C-alpha positions as CSV (number, residue, x, y, z in Angstrom):
1,X,11.7,-3.3,-20.0
2,X,10.6,-3.6,-16.3
3,X,11.3,-0.7,-14.1
4,X,12.8,-1.6,-10.7
5,X,10.2,-1.5,-8.0
6,X,10.6,-0.4,-4.4
7,X,10.7,-3.1,-1.7
8,X,7.2,-2.1,-0.6
9,X,5.1,0.8,-1.3
10,X,3.6,2.7,1.6
11,X,0.0,1.7,0.5
12,X,1.2,-2.0,0.2
13,X,2.9,-1.8,3.6
14,X,0.0,-0.2,5.2
15,X,-2.6,-2.6,3.7
16,X,-0.4,-5.7,4.8
17,X,0.3,-4.4,8.3
18,X,-3.1,-2.9,8.8
19,X,-5.2,-5.7,7.5
20,X,-4.5,-8.2,10.2
21,X,-5.2,-11.1,7.9
22,X,-1.7,-11.2,6.6
23,X,1.0,-12.5,8.9
24,X,4.5,-10.9,9.3
25,X,5.9,-13.9,7.3
26,X,3.8,-12.8,4.3
27,X,5.0,-9.3,4.6
28,X,8.7,-10.6,4.7
29,X,7.9,-12.9,1.7
30,X,6.5,-10.0,-0.3
31,X,9.4,-7.8,0.5
32,X,11.9,-10.4,-0.4
33,X,10.2,-11.2,-3.7
34,X,10.2,-7.5,-4.6
35,X,14.0,-7.3,-3.7
36,X,14.4,-10.2,-6.1
37,X,12.6,-8.6,-8.9
38,X,14.7,-5.4,-8.5
39,X,17.9,-7.5,-8.5
40,X,16.7,-9.4,-11.7
41,X,15.7,-6.1,-13.4
42,X,19.2,-4.7,-12.8
43,X,20.7,-7.9,-14.3
44,X,18.5,-7.5,-17.3
45,X,19.6,-4.0,-17.8
46,X,23.2,-4.9,-17.6
47,X,22.7,-7.6,-20.2
48,X,21.0,-5.2,-22.5
49,X,23.9,-2.7,-22.0
50,X,26.5,-5.3,-22.6
51,X,24.8,-6.7,-25.8
52,X,24.3,-3.3,-27.2
53,X,20.5,-3.8,-27.2
54,X,20.1,-0.6,-25.0
55,X,22.0,2.6,-25.6
56,X,20.6,4.2,-22.4
57,X,23.4,3.8,-19.9
58,X,21.6,6.2,-17.5
59,X,18.8,3.7,-17.2
60,X,21.3,0.9,-16.5
61,X,23.0,2.9,-13.8
62,X,19.7,3.9,-12.2
63,X,18.7,0.2,-12.2
64,X,22.0,-0.8,-10.6
65,X,21.8,1.9,-8.0
66,X,18.2,1.1,-7.2
67,X,19.1,-2.6,-6.8
68,X,22.1,-1.7,-4.5
69,X,20.1,0.6,-2.3
70,X,17.2,-2.0,-2.0
71,X,19.8,-4.7,-1.1
72,X,21.4,-2.5,1.6
73,X,18.2,-1.6,3.1
74,X,17.2,-5.2,3.3
75,X,20.5,-6.0,4.8
76,X,20.1,-3.3,7.5
77,X,16.6,-4.5,8.3
78,X,18.0,-8.1,8.7
79,X,20.7,-6.8,11.0
80,X,18.1,-4.9,13.2
81,X,16.0,-8.1,13.5
82,X,19.0,-10.1,14.5
83,X,20.0,-7.6,17.0
84,X,16.5,-7.5,18.4
85,X,16.4,-11.3,18.6
86,X,19.6,-11.5,20.4
87,X,18.4,-8.8,22.9
88,X,15.3,-10.9,23.5
89,X,17.3,-14.0,24.0
90,X,19.6,-12.2,26.6
91,X,16.5,-11.3,28.8
92,X,16.1,-13.2,31.9
93,X,12.6,-14.7,32.5
């Protein structure tokens, strides 16, 4: 069983943003891949619970909540980026 991982750990985020060699696009790509892994891990836990392979419903619920919170965070970050982009587009040059 793979445990859900956070979108980006503080050390990963610090190394990506502080290194200068990685681009913002790489950071976004890494975050989206981590979000995808979290979602797939939750799906696997649901499958195990449904088939009776896993009797630990607590683990399934935790995986589902982690995936939901990760998705909500990613959605809010996306909304902030869209709002910032729209604000920049409204600026007069």
